[in-house]
C-alpha angles and dihedrals in degrees: 000000000000110000105149133088096248092084091041093055091047092060102028095086094045134259098287093111092048100045127048130186127015100089114060137196104218125212108205121213114240093239091056096239105105147025130207131197141172128226142168135060121312089257095053106022117163135185136217133204118204129193106223094207101047102022092233105164117194140151114292089225121028096207114032094179091054090048092051090051091049089051091051091051093047097045104026090232130110107231115232123240128018103273137057107326098218137073103211138030138189134184116257091177139351091284102017129084129195126212143149124250107199099318096328118102115219140177120222125198109219096207100047102022089230114159122209123190111226110234111260117245117240113257089227091056090051091048093054093042094246097116118107093238093053097046096048099039121089108247129218124260136163110261122205115231133184115262096354138076119277109277132210112260138165127242120268114242123222118244092265094041095238097112137039132198129210136156136239135164092003095305135102117241128205120210123194118220088209095073105356090243120146128217130182114254089190127025106179097067124114132179087260095048103026139172118231138176129200123265129172112244106225092219093051091046090052089054092048092248099117136057134199110286134235111230119121121055113242092261094044094239097114139036127215106222144163134236108209118197110202096175110136095010115135114262121211118208126234117197114204106202104170099084123075090265124037116248125205120206125181122214125196108247116169112217130215109280092001134107112311122205110262114232126202125186121228138176114219123204115217091206093062105262117144117279116261113224115206114234104234097150115227108359097179108127095012137106109224118188134186102238110177144338115234111236093256091058091226096103138042129204110225129197119204125186125190117240092251090051092234098111129046128181131189117208138181116225129199104228093205098052104017092233115146138195130194117249099183142324139204132207131192139184088235135025117315097196138024106259096221090053093058100032098048110011103034085227094154103156096240124121133181121215114237093250091053095234101109142034128211116215129194113220137166094201090122092052091262129072109257142159122262125189124223119196116207093205099050098027091224128141119201141159121276098177132024142171142096094296132077131245111230105199144319114251103176140009123193131172094288112019146038112220116207147158121244143176089236100148105090091190091056103028097181096052110108117220135187121241144156136208129197112254088223090057131263142121122330113250117215111222098185134040109171113107115256142055113316128200127190131210114186125208109248092253094043096242092133142343138223114239113201121179142167145161127222090267100033121069118231124274128189135215134177116240135187115239089265090058097253114144116255099175146325111264110184138351122197126256107216097165092117094048108102106181148110104258120238119254127218114222141180129221136174122258121236090265087071092235115059118090115227125198128213144151131242123212127200140196111267089245094044115167115199089208092055130086123245133180114239120237125186121212102205138186109158099175116145097234102067143028109228110179103114116244096165133060119278091355112181089246091051097061099073098047090041091053093041089055088062089068088069105277139111105234132191143189123202136175112225129193114297095053129103137250095068131069123322089247091055090053096042092066086089094055109118088343109077097182098025093116099019106078100032095045099045094043090049090054092052090052093048094048092050092048094052102041120064091193091069113093124235094245118106118267129262123226132199133178142165127222107340083003086065089056090049095047092053094045093049091050094044097047099036109039087154089066107031125052100177135020137189121199113193121192087341126200098212104155120073091192092058101074144036087227091085097055101084090058104033102028119223122325090231089061104025102042094151093053091053093045090052090050095050116108105189093078088058093062091094091055095055111119099156124090107265137200121188119198129184143152116242096232097045092114090183096062111009091086090047090053093049091050092049092049089051091049091051092048092051089048090053093244118150113222140158119245114196111196118202107198117223094001126137129202089303123044128231120238097269096048093039090055090050090048093054092047088055091048091050092051092045096053093041089056099044105031104064113221114229124203 
């Protein structure tokens, strides 16, 4: 039985070092006719070149040894390994690729194999910002975000790449690629009343929680921006203790029912004309979002969501006068959008066709999320897809079709398939059929797309498909020869209502023995904005339970009622009842798993969760001491009154007092019978206060608990503190979940 940290560390960072191939990073040729990609280990890396029209798939370089020799002659360095001595490539021309060998940039001609060393830039030019690479590369800046600390981001380039925008001190800055000089695009901003513009967070995009943003006008002459007024918004303190003198920083953090930042929409002119403020009426307690520029650049589509997420309106704004008119609106008895999607990821479910004549709108009015088409000329809104399955998101629209992902397999509801539907209306065409989670990456011109799919137990593989879904060629299959493990297993269980099917995934120690006995540990989240049970390979939510299993447990993740990606009714279980499906569903799954698997020991289960998962872990342990023996809450969001993030699901505490009282956790401190470990970073202003209050509640209730303090850590932990955290978790579960032979 695996009980040490060696196995944990091997899986904690994912399976990327153990599996090669399968998933590819395509480099698209500028003429839209080919893609290239690399695969294999650093010692034996190879490359492929694929014709998008014919599907011909051949080696990127015919003679790798000759190429390595040409690289040695061009750079004066002997490349390591036996394969291609670089990790990334890009096209510098139709038949030329660029890459970096060590730290030396080179160009390689595909036809001749000739290698040219790119002339090195002078250090002095780089220092003064005059070098080509400095002027034309987006530079880092600290970006202000709602509720969280400023994050590192990179400038946003204009459509022609000649200008870049960033932000500092509450103002938007414009940098010219011509001379690297920066000028203020706004001058009246302050940290309290600041200008912002949208950027896609790479981490949110990777999780499917963000969508491409609407900033620059098509001709690059104007910028769609926001003016955010934080006056009166609650400020949470951070105390930084690690310097010689303590430092206190306050972060704006809107609380449930409290003052929300007021957001105005503005169009800024880079040539110095006066800003144009969009007339949205009273925007207090709303979330307005720039949605899309019409091709002419004279009009902007605007999305506006009410603070309770129950009313959405789509408007058309004149970017010269600021005048607006309503196109359509939708109201619901419950939330219309997932709050995180709009607040952080600008994932608003609204898409403009390339010709600017129609909009596609995601709506759950039928009980399932589907696409609706709005026509600017007729002003009509009608369904484009239908059925008892939900659309996930639209990934491309061309002149004829909308291409999207959907949970269209009713037998496997969390599989994600590729599909398209004619914009003029007509049947949905399925573009994928293999079980698993599919992702699509279209060539810039739309000539073909890469289809990559996987399951929890099956590593990804990639093929090239024509726009109609027909197979053009196989691209890459995975090499799992170095992966020594017991594959995860998807499972189903019945919710506490006795009817609803729940889906989850089980994880095992690498040396799992079906005749052995293993304690069961649940890795829980339970928040209403995302489904977390992994249904693809090496999913970000699979890494923790997979690694935790290597400490000698069988672990599982399940999505109970109240989470998305199913029907609207399935999701609405959370509405005004934060834990209505949480405790009964998750406890029922533990009981069903233990009854059906002889390899699970008789001891009660453990449970661990981070953020809202920390809330869930505590609540499960407090309310079901008959099921859970030990719980770990990491960076826990305990207090429903502490954040605006709860409002879309619970309403406002002034109006829904019972819903908030039911969601509160501190009153449950006296019921806790399980062993409990609380973990939090000292500068996580979102949850540090919650953790302190819970510790106090437990102390007053006479409940012994362990409080692990991570100095100077935010909502996520750096490598050193994360390693310490997991050592503490390992010791905690070893002590309190008795191993049985």
